[in-house]
C-alpha positions in Angstrom: 62.4 213.9 -88.3 62.6 210.4 -89.8 63.7 207.7 -87.5 63.3 209.7 -84.3 61.4 207.6 -81.7 58.7 209.1 -79.6 59.0 209.3 -75.8 56.8 207.5 -73.4 53.4 209.3 -73.4 53.8 210.2 -69.7 57.5 211.1 -69.9 59.0 214.5 -70.7 60.3 215.0 -74.2 63.9 215.7 -73.3 65.1 214.4 -76.7 63.3 217.2 -78.5 66.0 219.7 -77.6 68.2 218.4 -80.4 65.5 219.0 -83.0 64.8 222.4 -81.4 68.4 223.5 -81.9 68.4 222.5 -85.6 65.0 224.1 -86.2 66.2 227.4 -84.8 69.2 227.2 -87.1 66.9 226.7 -90.1 64.3 229.3 -89.2 66.5 232.1 -87.9 70.1 231.0 -88.3 70.3 231.0 -84.5 73.0 229.0 -82.7 73.0 227.8 -79.1 74.2 230.3 -76.6 75.9 227.6 -74.6 78.1 225.2 -76.5 76.8 221.6 -76.8 80.4 220.3 -76.9 81.4 219.2 -73.4 85.1 219.6 -74.3 84.6 223.3 -75.0 82.1 224.2 -72.3 84.6 225.0 -69.5 86.7 227.2 -71.8 83.6 229.1 -73.0 82.5 229.6 -69.3 86.0 230.9 -68.4 85.6 233.8 -70.9 82.5 234.9 -68.9 83.9 234.7 -65.4 86.5 236.6 -63.5 89.7 234.7 -62.5 88.6 234.1 -59.0 85.1 232.8 -59.9 86.5 230.5 -62.5 89.2 229.2 -60.3 86.7 228.5 -57.5 84.5 226.3 -59.6 87.1 224.7 -62.0 89.8 224.1 -59.4 90.2 221.2 -57.0 92.2 219.9 -54.1 96.0 219.8 -54.5 97.2 218.9 -58.0 93.7 218.0 -59.0 94.6 214.3 -59.2 91.2 213.3 -57.9 89.5 215.3 -60.6 91.7 213.4 -63.1 90.8 210.1 -61.5 87.1 210.9 -61.8 87.3 211.5 -65.6 89.7 208.5 -66.1 87.2 206.2 -64.3 84.5 207.1 -66.8 86.8 206.7 -69.8 87.8 203.2 -68.7 84.2 202.0 -69.0 82.9 201.5 -72.6 79.4 201.0 -73.8 78.3 198.3 -76.3 75.1 199.4 -78.2 72.4 196.9 -79.0 70.3 196.9 -82.1 66.7 196.1 -83.3 65.2 196.4 -79.8 61.8 197.9 -78.9 62.7 201.4 -77.8 59.7 203.3 -79.2 58.8 204.7 -75.7 61.9 206.2 -74.2 61.4 206.9 -70.5 63.9 208.5 -68.1 61.5 208.4 -65.2 62.8 206.8 -61.9 61.4 206.3 -58.5 63.5 207.3 -55.5 62.4 207.2 -51.9 58.9 206.3 -53.1 58.6 209.4 -55.3 58.5 209.4 -59.1 61.0 211.8 -60.8 61.1 212.8 -64.5 64.7 211.7 -64.8 67.5 210.2 -62.7 69.4 213.6 -62.9 69.6 215.9 -59.9 71.1 219.4 -59.7 74.1 219.0 -57.4 74.4 221.3 -54.4 76.8 224.0 -55.6 77.4 227.0 -53.3 78.0 230.7 -53.9 76.3 230.8 -57.3 76.2 234.6 -57.2 79.9 234.7 -58.1 79.1 233.0 -61.4 76.0 235.0 -62.4 73.5 237.3 -60.8 70.7 234.8 -61.4 72.3 232.7 -58.7 70.5 229.9 -56.8 67.0 231.4 -57.3 67.4 231.5 -61.0 68.7 227.9 -61.2 65.9 226.7 -58.9 63.4 228.3 -61.2 64.7 226.5 -64.4 65.1 223.3 -62.5 61.3 223.3 -61.9 60.8 224.3 -65.6 62.6 221.2 -66.9 61.6 218.8 -64.1 65.0 218.3 -62.5 65.1 218.2 -58.7 67.2 221.0 -57.1 69.5 220.4 -54.2 70.2 223.6 -52.3 73.7 224.0 -50.8 74.1 225.3 -47.3 76.7 227.6 -48.8 74.0 229.4 -50.8 74.0 233.1 -51.7 70.2 233.0 -51.3 68.2 232.0 -48.3 66.4 228.6 -47.9 63.0 230.4 -48.2 64.0 232.5 -51.3 65.1 229.4 -53.2 61.9 227.5 -52.2 59.8 230.4 -53.5 61.7 230.4 -56.8 61.4 226.7 -57.0 57.6 226.9 -56.7 56.1 223.4 -57.0 59.4 221.8 -58.1 61.1 219.0 -56.2 63.8 220.3 -53.9 66.2 218.7 -51.4 68.4 220.5 -48.8 72.1 219.8 -48.5 73.5 220.3 -45.0 77.0 221.4 -44.1 76.5 220.2 -40.6 77.2 222.9 -37.9 78.7 222.0 -34.6 76.0 223.9 -32.8 73.0 221.6 -32.5 70.6 224.5 -31.9 71.6 226.0 -35.2 71.5 222.6 -36.9 67.9 222.1 -35.8 66.9 225.5 -36.9 68.2 224.8 -40.4 66.3 221.6 -40.5 63.1 223.2 -39.3 63.4 225.9 -41.9 64.1 223.5 -44.7 61.1 221.3 -43.7 58.8 224.3 -43.5 59.9 225.3 -47.0 59.0 221.8 -48.3 62.5 220.4 -49.0 61.7 216.7 -48.9 65.1 215.1 -48.5 68.1 215.9 -46.3 71.5 215.5 -47.9 74.3 215.5 -45.3 77.8 216.2 -46.7 80.3 214.4 -44.6 83.6 215.3 -46.3 83.7 219.1 -45.8 84.1 219.7 -42.1 87.1 221.8 -43.1 88.0 223.4 -46.4 90.7 221.5 -48.3 94.0 222.8 -49.7 92.9 224.3 -53.1 95.8 225.9 -54.9 93.7 227.7 -57.5 91.9 229.6 -54.7 95.0 230.0 -52.5 97.0 231.6 -55.4 94.1 234.1 -55.7 94.0 234.6 -51.9 90.2 234.0 -52.3 87.5 232.2 -50.5 84.1 233.8 -50.8 82.7 232.8 -47.4 85.2 235.0 -45.6 83.5 238.1 -47.0 80.0 236.8 -46.3 79.3 235.6 -49.9 77.7 232.1 -49.7 76.8 232.6 -46.0 73.1 233.6 -46.5 71.8 230.4 -45.0 73.4 231.4 -41.7 72.9 235.1 -42.0 69.1 234.5 -42.5 68.8 232.0 -39.7 67.0 233.3 -36.6 69.1 231.2 -34.1 72.4 232.2 -35.6 71.3 235.8 -35.7 70.3 235.7 -32.0 73.5 234.1 -30.9 75.6 236.6 -32.9 73.6 239.5 -31.4 74.1 238.1 -27.9 77.9 237.6 -28.4 78.7 240.8 -30.3 76.0 243.2 -29.3 75.1 244.0 -32.9 73.3 242.6 -35.9 74.9 240.5 -38.6 74.5 243.4 -41.1 76.6 245.7 -38.9 79.7 243.5 -39.1 79.6 241.1 -42.0 83.2 240.0 -41.6 82.7 239.1 -38.0 79.5 237.3 -38.8 81.2 235.4 -41.7 84.0 234.3 -39.4 81.6 233.1 -36.8 79.4 231.2 -39.3 82.5 229.6 -40.9 83.9 228.5 -37.5 80.7 226.6 -36.9 80.1 225.0 -40.3 83.7 224.4 -41.3 85.0 223.9 -37.8 87.8 221.4 -38.6 86.0 218.9 -36.4 84.2 216.0 -38.0 80.9 214.6 -36.7 80.7 210.9 -35.8 78.3 208.1 -36.7 76.4 208.2 -33.4 75.5 211.8 -34.0 73.4 210.9 -37.1 70.7 210.1 -34.5 70.2 213.8 -33.9 69.3 214.2 -37.6 67.0 211.2 -37.6 65.2 212.5 -34.5 64.6 215.9 -36.2 64.0 215.1 -39.8 61.0 213.1 -40.9 61.9 212.6 -44.5 64.7 210.6 -46.2 68.3 211.3 -45.1 71.1 210.8 -47.6 74.8 210.8 -46.6 77.0 212.4 -49.3 80.8 211.7 -49.5 80.8 207.9 -49.2 83.9 206.3 -50.9 84.6 203.2 -48.8 82.5 200.0 -48.7 82.7 199.9 -44.9 81.3 203.4 -44.6 78.5 202.4 -46.9 77.7 199.5 -44.6 77.9 201.9 -41.6 75.3 204.1 -43.3 73.0 201.1 -43.6 73.5 200.3 -39.9 72.6 203.9 -38.9 69.3 203.6 -40.6 69.5 206.4 -43.2 67.7 206.0 -46.5 70.5 206.8 -49.0 74.1 207.5 -49.7 75.9 209.5 -52.4 79.1 207.9 -53.7 81.1 211.1 -54.1 84.5 212.7 -53.6 83.1 216.2 -53.8 84.1 216.5 -57.5 87.8 216.2 -56.5 87.6 219.4 -54.3 88.4 217.9 -50.9 91.0 215.1 -51.0 93.8 215.1 -53.5 94.8 211.6 -54.6 91.5 210.0 -53.8 89.9 207.2 -55.8 87.6 208.1 -58.7 84.0 207.9 -57.5 82.9 205.7 -60.4 85.7 203.3 -59.8 84.3 202.4 -56.4 80.6 202.6 -57.3 80.1 199.0 -58.4 81.7 197.6 -55.2 79.5 199.8 -53.0 76.4 198.9 -54.9 77.2 195.2 -54.6 77.7 195.5 -50.9 74.7 197.6 -49.9 72.6 198.3 -53.1 69.7 196.2 -52.0 69.6 197.7 -48.5 69.9 201.4 -49.2 69.4 203.8 -52.2 72.8 204.5 -53.8 73.2 207.8 -55.7 76.3 209.1 -57.5 78.2 212.3 -57.8 81.6 213.5 -59.1 83.1 213.8 -62.6 79.8 213.9 -64.6 80.2 215.9 -67.8 77.8 214.3 -70.3 74.8 212.1 -70.8 77.1 209.3 -71.6 78.5 209.6 -68.0 75.0 209.5 -66.6 74.2 206.2 -68.4 77.5 204.7 -67.2 76.8 205.5 -63.6 73.3 204.1 -63.9 74.5 200.9 -65.5 77.0 200.5 -62.6 74.2 200.6 -60.1 73.4 204.2 -59.2 69.7 205.0 -58.9 70.2 208.7 -59.5 73.1 211.0 -60.6 74.0 214.5 -59.4 75.4 217.0 -62.0 77.5 220.0 -61.0 80.0 221.8 -63.0 78.3 221.6 -66.5 75.3 223.6 -65.5 77.5 226.0 -63.5 79.4 226.7 -66.7 76.1 227.2 -68.5 75.0 229.6 -65.8 78.2 231.7 -66.2 77.7 231.9 -70.0 74.0 232.6 -70.2 72.5 233.0 -66.7 69.7 230.7 -65.7 68.8 230.0 -69.3 72.4 228.9 -69.9 72.2 226.6 -66.9 68.9 225.2 -68.3 70.4 224.6 -71.8 73.4 222.8 -70.4 71.1 220.5 -68.5 68.8 220.1 -71.4 71.7 218.9 -73.5 72.7 216.3 -70.9 69.1 215.2 -70.7 68.8 214.9 -74.5 72.0 212.8 -74.7 70.8 210.6 -71.9 67.5 210.1 -73.7 69.2 209.1 -76.9 71.4 206.6 -75.1 68.3 205.0 -73.6 67.4 204.4 -77.2 70.8 203.0 -78.2 72.0 201.2 -75.1 69.1 200.3 -72.9 65.6 198.8 -73.6 63.9 202.2 -73.5 63.9 203.2 -69.9 66.3 203.7 -67.0 64.4 201.1 -65.0 64.7 198.4 -67.7 68.5 198.8 -68.0 70.5 197.2 -70.7 
């Protein structure tokens, strides 16, 4: 195609997805299964999900003011393209924690994926490896740590921890994740209790209470032993009781404290990243505790209604600690344009959540793949238009 620049010879050809779509249209009159229009994606996904599943992923805390703040923060920043610059070799590769990744995009840890499509976490982990995007497994998974690792194969994978109050169970989860070659531990700080989510409340629905999304616990040998000792039966014999016990440990209503980070440091020999940082002082505290990274995130607007948009506070946090700790970003991402804005404001990597979940609902694992490929293609094209040709070079 005239005028299309070639990627860096060692970089993935993410931009080729656009040409691939047009070529399929010419050759077989085939249109994309998953819409490429970010403004239509959620509505398309809604048609493929039940009311409860849709409300679970699309809803947020309270009146969803934080979700609105996330999107508004992106719209307030505008890009100014540059012209006649050397961009022949477009390159999305980044280095984070000493490892080279094909792009700055990570699959955010989203739980209970089985309620969106039967391909669930194992299917998404599979396509993540296929397209070279690191997969972050949620503790609230509907597949076990080991099952997802097997599906991921030789792909890059991180483990997200909803931190139990029981230290023995916590250490068991860390041991399993490490044995399954999850390289980085992501510790979510803002979900020690589930928030007030009207869309779920109006449906009287939370999947964890019925055992859906509890597979990490149900497959854990320490949790299973303790449940057996307490109840005199196996998890499978009383799923509701097991779900209640798992929830009471993971979503206990009691937050951990800064000094307890030491337990994780003592029992995890890879990078530790704290997810849910929104305040500069908390970012500084993260530096003081000696962890390797933070994720500026408000949980996609799902935990605290009326919170600041994550992008709004990102530059301030980067300015305060960006040279001392790796700053990643999460919350409100819908397009490749959003990716570039977060990178330009100082994030080293960006987590993407709802768009690929919507793709999963529409077309299973291939739908999730295509939603991500679209975001990657747009990001690649913006490297051409806005930056000097690579994420590292910047604009």
